[in-house]
C-alpha positions in Angstrom: 113.6 86.3 -111.2 115.9 83.6 -109.7 116.8 83.2 -105.8 119.7 85.8 -105.3 121.6 83.4 -103.2 121.4 81.3 -106.0 123.2 83.8 -108.3 125.6 84.6 -105.6 126.7 80.5 -105.7 126.0 79.4 -109.1 127.4 82.8 -111.2 128.5 81.1 -114.1 125.8 78.8 -114.6 123.4 81.8 -114.5 125.7 83.5 -116.9 125.6 80.3 -119.2 121.9 80.3 -119.0 121.9 83.9 -120.3 124.2 83.2 -123.3 122.4 79.9 -124.7 118.6 81.9 -124.4 120.4 85.0 -126.1 119.8 87.2 -123.1 122.5 89.9 -122.6 123.3 90.6 -119.3 126.9 90.8 -117.4 126.4 88.4 -113.9 129.7 89.9 -112.8 128.3 93.4 -112.8 124.9 92.7 -111.0 127.1 91.1 -108.2 128.8 94.0 -107.9 125.5 96.1 -107.8 124.4 93.5 -105.2 127.6 93.7 -103.0 127.0 97.9 -103.5 123.4 97.4 -102.6 124.5 95.0 -99.0 126.9 97.6 -98.1 124.6 100.6 -98.2 122.1 98.3 -96.1 124.3 98.2 -93.4 125.3 102.0 -93.8 121.9 102.5 -93.5 121.2 100.6 -90.7 124.3 101.7 -88.8 123.1 105.4 -89.2 119.3 104.9 -87.9 120.7 102.7 -84.8 123.3 105.9 -84.1 120.6 108.4 -84.7 118.1 106.4 -82.2 120.9 106.0 -79.7 121.7 109.8 -80.2 117.7 111.1 -79.7 117.6 108.8 -76.5 120.6 110.3 -74.9 119.5 113.7 -75.2 117.9 115.0 -71.6 115.9 118.4 -72.0 116.6 120.9 -74.6 119.8 120.3 -76.9 122.5 122.2 -77.1 124.1 123.6 -79.9 126.7 121.3 -80.1 123.9 118.3 -80.0 122.2 119.8 -82.9 125.0 120.2 -85.2 125.8 116.5 -84.5 122.1 115.6 -85.1 122.2 117.2 -88.1 125.0 115.8 -89.4 123.8 112.4 -88.7 120.5 113.0 -90.4 122.5 114.4 -93.3 124.3 111.4 -93.4 121.3 109.4 -93.3 119.2 110.8 -96.0 122.4 111.0 -98.3 123.0 106.8 -98.0 119.1 106.0 -98.2 118.8 107.8 -101.3 121.8 106.2 -102.7 120.0 103.2 -101.1 117.0 103.5 -103.3 118.8 104.1 -106.1 121.1 100.9 -106.0 117.9 99.0 -104.9 116.3 100.2 -108.1 119.1 99.5 -110.4 119.7 95.7 -109.0 115.8 95.3 -109.2 116.0 96.1 -112.9 119.0 94.1 -113.5 117.4 91.0 -111.2 114.1 91.0 -113.8 116.6 90.3 -116.4 118.2 87.0 -115.7 116.6 84.3 -117.1 115.6 80.8 -115.3 118.0 78.1 -115.5 116.8 75.5 -118.3 116.3 71.6 -117.9 119.6 69.9 -118.7 117.7 68.2 -121.3 116.8 71.6 -123.2 118.4 71.4 -126.3 121.0 74.3 -127.1 120.6 76.4 -129.9 119.5 80.2 -131.2 116.2 79.7 -132.6 113.5 77.3 -133.4 116.2 75.2 -135.8 117.2 73.8 -132.8 114.2 72.4 -131.6 113.6 69.0 -130.8 110.6 66.3 -132.2 109.4 64.2 -129.6 106.4 63.0 -130.8 104.2 62.8 -134.0 100.4 61.8 -134.1 98.0 61.6 -137.0 98.1 60.5 -140.6 99.4 63.7 -143.0 96.1 63.9 -145.9 96.9 63.3 -149.3 94.5 65.3 -151.9 94.1 63.9 -155.3 93.3 68.0 -156.3 94.9 71.1 -156.1 95.2 72.3 -152.3 94.2 75.4 -151.6 95.2 77.5 -148.7 92.5 78.8 -146.0 92.7 82.3 -147.5 91.4 80.7 -150.8 88.9 78.5 -149.1 87.6 81.5 -146.5 87.1 83.4 -149.8 84.8 80.8 -151.9 83.2 79.9 -148.8 82.6 83.5 -147.7 83.4 83.2 -144.2 86.2 85.1 -144.4 87.4 89.0 -145.7 90.4 90.3 -145.4 90.2 93.4 -147.7 88.0 94.2 -144.9 89.6 93.4 -141.7 92.9 96.0 -143.6 90.4 98.6 -144.4 88.4 98.6 -140.7 91.4 97.4 -138.5 94.7 97.8 -140.7 97.6 95.5 -141.4 96.5 92.0 -140.2 93.3 93.2 -139.5 90.4 90.0 -140.8 86.6 89.7 -140.3 85.3 86.0 -140.0 81.5 85.5 -140.8 78.8 83.5 -141.6 79.7 79.8 -140.5 83.3 81.1 -139.9 82.0 82.7 -137.3 80.6 80.1 -135.5 83.3 77.4 -136.7 85.6 79.9 -134.4 83.1 79.9 -130.9 82.7 76.6 -131.7 86.1 75.5 -131.2 86.7 77.7 -128.1 83.6 76.6 -126.7 84.8 72.7 -127.3 88.1 73.9 -125.5 86.8 75.9 -122.6 83.9 73.1 -121.7 86.7 70.2 -121.9 88.8 72.2 -119.3 86.0 72.7 -117.3 85.3 69.0 -117.0 89.1 68.5 -116.3 88.8 70.4 -113.2 90.3 73.6 -114.1 88.1 76.6 -112.4 87.0 78.8 -115.4 87.7 82.7 -114.9 87.0 86.0 -117.0 90.1 87.7 -116.1 91.0 91.5 -117.1 92.7 91.7 -120.5 93.4 95.8 -119.7 96.4 94.7 -117.2 99.0 97.3 -115.3 102.5 96.6 -115.7 103.7 95.0 -112.3 101.3 92.1 -114.4 103.6 92.1 -117.2 106.7 92.3 -115.2 105.3 89.2 -112.7 105.0 87.2 -115.8 107.8 87.4 -117.5 106.6 89.3 -120.7 108.2 92.5 -119.1 111.1 93.6 -120.0 111.6 90.8 -122.4 108.4 91.4 -124.7 107.7 94.6 -124.2 107.6 95.5 -128.0 105.0 92.9 -128.8 102.5 94.7 -126.0 99.7 97.3 -127.0 99.8 100.3 -124.3 96.7 102.4 -123.9 97.8 105.8 -124.4 94.1 107.4 -123.6 93.7 105.5 -120.3 90.8 107.3 -119.2 89.8 109.4 -116.3 88.6 108.8 -112.5 85.2 109.6 -111.0 86.9 113.1 -110.2 88.0 114.1 -113.6 91.4 113.3 -112.8 93.6 111.5 -115.7 94.5 107.9 -115.1 98.6 107.9 -115.0 99.2 104.6 -114.2 100.0 102.7 -117.2 97.6 100.1 -118.8 98.3 97.3 -121.2 96.4 95.0 -123.6 97.1 91.4 -122.6 98.7 89.7 -125.4 97.4 86.2 -123.6 95.2 85.5 -119.9 98.2 84.3 -118.4 99.4 87.1 -117.0 95.9 88.0 -115.4 95.6 84.5 -114.0 98.9 84.5 -112.2 98.5 88.0 -110.7 94.5 86.9 -109.0 97.0 84.9 -106.5 100.1 87.8 -106.1 101.3 88.7 -102.7 99.1 85.2 -101.7 100.3 83.0 -99.4 98.3 79.8 -100.1 97.9 76.5 -97.8 99.4 73.3 -99.3 96.3 71.9 -99.7 94.9 74.1 -102.1 97.9 73.0 -104.2 97.7 72.6 -107.1 95.7 75.2 -108.2 94.1 75.1 -111.7 92.3 77.9 -113.6 91.5 78.5 -117.2 90.0 81.6 -119.1 88.6 82.3 -122.7 89.9 85.7 -123.8 90.5 88.4 -126.7 94.4 88.5 -126.9 96.3 91.4 -128.6 99.7 91.4 -129.8 101.8 94.0 -132.0 104.2 90.9 -133.4 106.7 93.9 -133.7 109.4 91.0 -133.0 107.9 89.0 -135.9 107.7 91.6 -138.4 107.6 90.5 -142.3 106.9 86.8 -141.0 103.3 85.1 -142.4 102.0 88.3 -143.5 99.1 86.6 -145.6 96.2 84.9 -143.6 95.2 84.2 -140.1 98.3 82.8 -139.0 100.0 85.8 -137.2 97.7 88.5 -136.4 97.1 91.5 -134.3 94.1 90.2 -132.1 92.8 86.6 -131.5 90.5 84.8 -128.9 92.7 81.9 -126.8 91.6 79.4 -124.1 94.7 79.4 -121.7 95.5 77.0 -119.1 97.5 78.2 -115.9 98.4 76.0 -112.8 100.2 77.0 -109.8 101.8 74.0 -107.6 104.3 73.7 -104.7 108.0 73.5 -105.3 108.2 70.5 -106.3 110.0 69.3 -109.3 108.9 66.4 -110.0 105.2 67.3 -109.5 105.6 70.0 -111.6 106.6 67.8 -114.3 104.1 65.7 -113.8 101.4 68.6 -114.2 103.5 69.8 -117.4 102.7 66.4 -119.0 98.9 66.4 -118.0 98.7 69.8 -119.2 100.3 68.6 -122.6 97.9 65.9 -122.9 94.8 67.8 -122.6 96.1 70.1 -125.6 97.2 66.7 -127.5 93.5 65.4 -126.8 91.6 68.4 -128.2 94.1 67.9 -131.5 93.0 64.0 -131.4 89.5 64.8 -131.3 89.6 66.9 -134.1 91.4 64.4 -136.2 94.2 66.7 -137.0 97.5 65.6 -137.5 100.4 67.2 -135.4 103.9 66.9 -133.6 105.4 67.9 -130.1 108.3 69.6 -130.2 110.9 70.4 -127.2 112.1 74.3 -127.3 115.6 75.1 -127.6 117.0 77.4 -125.0 117.1 80.1 -127.8 113.3 79.3 -128.6 111.8 79.3 -124.9 111.7 82.7 -123.2 113.5 83.8 -120.4 111.5 82.2 -117.6 111.2 78.7 -119.3 112.7 75.6 -117.3 111.5 73.6 -120.0 109.1 74.1 -123.0 106.7 72.3 -125.4 105.5 73.4 -128.6 102.6 71.5 -130.4 102.7 72.2 -134.2 99.5 71.2 -136.3 99.6 69.9 -139.5 99.0 72.8 -142.6 98.7 71.5 -145.5 99.3 74.7 -147.6 102.4 75.2 -145.6 102.9 71.5 -146.3 104.4 71.9 -142.7 103.5 71.9 -139.0 102.7 75.3 -137.4 103.0 76.3 -133.9 99.3 76.3 -132.1 100.3 75.5 -128.3 103.1 76.1 -126.3 103.4 74.5 -123.0 106.0 76.0 -120.1 107.5 74.8 -116.9 108.7 78.1 -115.2 109.2 76.8 -111.7 109.5 79.5 -109.3 110.7 82.3 -111.5 107.3 83.6 -112.2 106.2 83.1 -108.4 109.0 84.8 -107.1 108.1 88.1 -108.8 104.5 88.0 -107.8 105.4 86.8 -105.0 103.1 83.6 -104.7 103.7 81.3 -101.7 102.5 78.7 -100.0 102.8 77.0 -96.6 103.5 73.4 -95.9 102.8 71.5 -92.7 105.6 72.8 -90.9 104.4 76.3 -91.9 107.7 76.1 -93.9 107.1 79.2 -96.7 108.0 78.7 -99.7 107.6 80.2 -103.4 105.3 78.1 -105.6 105.6 76.8 -109.1 103.9 78.1 -112.0 103.0 76.4 -115.3 100.9 77.4 -118.6 99.6 76.2 -121.6 97.8 77.2 -124.7 94.4 75.0 -124.8 93.2 76.5 -128.5 93.7 79.9 -130.4 91.6 80.7 -132.6 91.4 82.0 -135.5 95.0 80.4 -136.1 93.6 76.8 -135.5 91.2 77.5 -138.2 93.9 77.2 -141.0 94.2 73.5 -139.8 90.9 72.6 -139.7 89.9 74.6 -143.3 93.1 73.2 -144.9 92.6 69.8 -143.6 89.3 69.2 -144.0 88.8 70.6 -147.4 86.9 68.7 -150.0 87.3 68.6 -153.7 84.0 70.5 -154.4 85.1 73.4 -152.7 83.3 72.6 -149.3 84.7 71.7 -145.8 84.0 69.2 -143.5 83.5 70.0 -139.8 84.9 68.0 -137.5 82.4 66.0 -135.9 83.2 66.6 -132.0 82.6 70.3 -133.5 79.0 69.7 -134.9 76.9 70.0 -131.7 78.5 73.4 -131.2 77.9 74.8 -135.2 74.6 73.2 -135.8 76.1 72.2 -139.6 78.3 69.3 -140.7 79.8 71.0 -143.6 80.3 74.6 -145.2 79.6 74.5 -148.7 80.2 77.3 -151.4 77.9 80.3 -151.6 
């Protein structure tokens, strides 16, 4: 959500941002709703004052004329309050759809084809034997079973087993431990969350199709059914942010840095038909996420975003996995993003890079939705800035590990930094 005053003063800029991000809104119409809302606010306030003055003017038992006048004021007030409530909801719904203004250096384009490569690291491996994809490797090593996964869980279901399960937890523990060493506070947040959490993070209303809703939400101790909608989180970002909702932080507390290792769920409806084989695009996975809350200083937030980026890159460098970093285009960055970088890791069987990390600066867009503020030294209260970045996600990262470290004899070497977590340095065919 952007500042309403900013919208009033910069309607053309906001409309352009929406158009560049592929978001269908009519700024002029929203401003008309805003105008009507302000008029109704004045009308309601005037009628309330009129009612209060009228009630104070009555001495003793009211006359029939006074009763009639009081009823007329009450009826008018109720009608205007009802209209105000309806317009308030309409305005709120429209404001939630307004995107953040992207950074000036953001590439303009409708999709990922317009992303701009800004960095590349590592040497692309060359194999003197036929390259196997991660599914072939996983089957031969006895560490992956997609057939059983589909039987038990449906389309995109999977089982990791034996050394594959250990490798999965090894890479996650490696990343989570690194985050703690960098001063991030570890948290175990809820993955069953309410709607306001997803509205606050900006996953609603834009990405609602990719979020699972719990149909049977359960019952309270009284036996009464829980009627509040509950959703499965697609990332720990919303619940980490919502921990600070409606709080006023002290400037000396900032920046706040938190991280979490959670199970994540995504329906992938918006990506139907893409990457249908293997572990690249699945409904259930595990991710280490980092979230930062800082003061409303653009330079500071940009510095923090680079620090977050460097952690993800350090992890890939220690895993010795080639990657490149792209700056996302307007149509590939999401409504709330000010600036966004994707880190894509080399996946030999694809013959290309695949997205493994996503790093975003959302300025005050999420903080306004979640009402996260801070007090500075002059006791002036402002909205915070928020940032988030994928530290690692598995099993997607296993694609890169298995394919880059495959050997001619069918075995896979374990990256050295993970060996203390796995307890073995190689996975060999059974």
